[in-house]
N, C-alpha and C positions, 0 to 999 in steps of 0.2 A: 794758544797752547798746541803744541804738535800732536796729531792724532797718533795713538798707539796702535800699530799694525798687529792683527792677530793672525795673520797668514797671508798666503799668496794665492792668486788665482791665475791660471794660464788658460787662455782662450785661443782658439784658431779661427781665422776667417778666409773665406774664399770667394772669388767673384770671377765670372767668366763672360767674355764678350766675343762676337764674331766679327772678323774683319775681312772685307773683300779685297782682293788684288785690283790695282787700278793701272797697272802697266805690266809688260813681260819682255823678257829677252830670250829670244829663240836661239839656241846654239846649234849650229849645223855643220856637216862635213860635206865638202863637194869633192869629188874624184875627177880631176881633169885629164883629158887625154891630149889636150893641145895648150902648150904654153907659148904665149906670143912673146915677141922681143919687147924690150923696154924695161923700165923700172918695175919692181913688184908692187903691185896694187890691185884693186877691184877688177881692172881690165886686163891683168896679166894672163889669167887662165880663161880659155875660151867659154867654158862651162859656167864659170863664176860670173863672167861678163854678161852671159845670156840671162843667167838668173837676176843679176842686178838690173838689167834693163826691164825685165818683167816686173820685179818688185817696184821700180820707179813708175811703171805704167799703172799700177794699181794704187799709187799714193804714197809709197814709202820713200822717204827722202834718202839721198846717198849718204848723208851724215849720220843716219840711223844704221847704216850697214858697216860693220867693222870687220877687217881682215885680220885675224889673230895670227895666223901662221901659213907658210906654204912650204910643204915638205916633198922633196922628190921621191918618187917612188923607187925603192931600193932595187926593183928589177928593171928599172930603166936606164937610159943613156944618161949621162950628166945634163943638167937642165939646159935646154936649148929649144928651138922652135918646135921639134917633134916629142919632147920629153913629156912624161906625165907626172902629175903631182897630186898630193891630198892637201886640201885647203880647209882651214878651220875659220868659220865666221860667226859673228854674233849680230842678230837683227833685233833692234830695239822696236817694240810694238807700243808706242806711247798711248794709243787708243785701242782698248780691247775689241772694239767693233771690227777693227782690222784683221783680227786673228784668223778667221775663216779664210779670208782671201790670201794671207801670207802662207798659211799652212798648205793651202791648195796649190799655190805658186811653187813652193818647195817640193811638194809631192809629185807634181807634174815635171819638174826639171830633170834633166839628165844627170844621173850620178850624184844626186843630192838626197841627204837623209838628215833627219833631226836627231841630235844628241840627247838633248834635254831642254826643258824650258825652266827659266828663272822668273818666278813671280815677284813683283814689286809691290809694297804697300806704304804709300805716301803717309797715310795717318796712323801708322803703327804706334808712334810714341804717345799719341793722344790716347789711342784705345788702351794702352798699357797703364797710363795715368787713371784712367777711369776704372780700370780693374783693380788697381792697387787702392784707391779711395774706397771703391765698393767693399773690398775685402776688409779693410780696417773698420768701416761701418758695421758690416756684419759682426765683426769681433766685439765691437763695443756693444752692440744690441745683446749678444749672447752674454757677455760679461754682466750687463745690468740685470738680465733676467736670472743669471745664476746667483748673483749676490742677493737679490730679493728672495730667492728660494732658500737661500743659507741663512736668512735673517742677518745679514751684515751689509755694510755700504762699501762702495768702491773708494779706495783712497787715491794716491797717485799712481802713475805708471812707472813700474820698475824697469820694464824692457819693451820695447816694440820693434819688431824686424820683419822684413820680408823673407820668408822661408825659401820659395822659389817662385819662378814664373815660367810659363810656357809660351814661347814664341813659335809663330808659324814658320815652317821650313820653306826656304826659297827655292828649292830645287824639286822638280818633279821628274819621274822617269819619263822617257819618250813614249808617247802614245800613238805615234805613226812614224813612217819612214817614207823613202822614196817609192814611187809606183814600181820600180823595178824590183826593189827588195821585197815588197809586199807580194809580188807575183811569185817570185822564187819561194817565199816561205809558204805560200798557199798552193804550191805545185802548179804554178802558171794559171791559177784561177784569178779572176778580176777580183780586186780588192779596193774598197772605198775607204781612204784614211779617215781616223776618228779625229775631229776638230775640237780641240779644248776651247771653251767659250769664256772661261775665266777660273778662278780658284778663290776659295774662302776657307779660313782657318779659325780655330778657336785660340783665344789668348786667355789664359788663366794665371791669376795671381794667388798666392797662398801666403798668409801672414801669420804670425803669433805675437800676442800681447799679454805681458804679465803685470797684473795689478796687485797693489797692496790692499788688504781687506781690513776694515777697521770696524769696531762695534757699531751696531745700529744706532745706539743711544748716545755716541759721542758727539 
């Protein structure tokens, strides 16, 4: 015999976990004063080529250094041997233990500055699953306690849904720049760049479950 519902019970659940970044992409700008001849690439602009050589020296593979764009300075002559340009690059840091060396190399390079850091989270999906499961467990426990307090029993589930989830933002504002920029901002006083060692974010899941309530003696 089908149980007769005497009402509905709506409960919310929430669960939070912390997730650590395990990789990072450092986006930088290099202003080059000397463009060399040949096809556009990492070796086209002298200042970029020097930075790439330094990054390779500390263990960054050339395949982890990507040139996004090379734009001629609007105040310069057409691109040629003595032209200047603004270069946008992305440096993949697969091992966060490399971050201090990478940042210091960029900061000490000529005309180089960090635009922003993009943090990566390989295990984000697994953490989100843990959060969702935990939120539903909390909702079930709350519903059971509420039914006992109301002297009724839980029937079936009318509706269960995830209300919202909070994911970590991958972008972080620049915490450091080139040595030249830092000195200008500090009125030519010496400045040591702040080196980010990693990033951790909160992942939160919010759920709602609506139960049918049935009489305790059914």
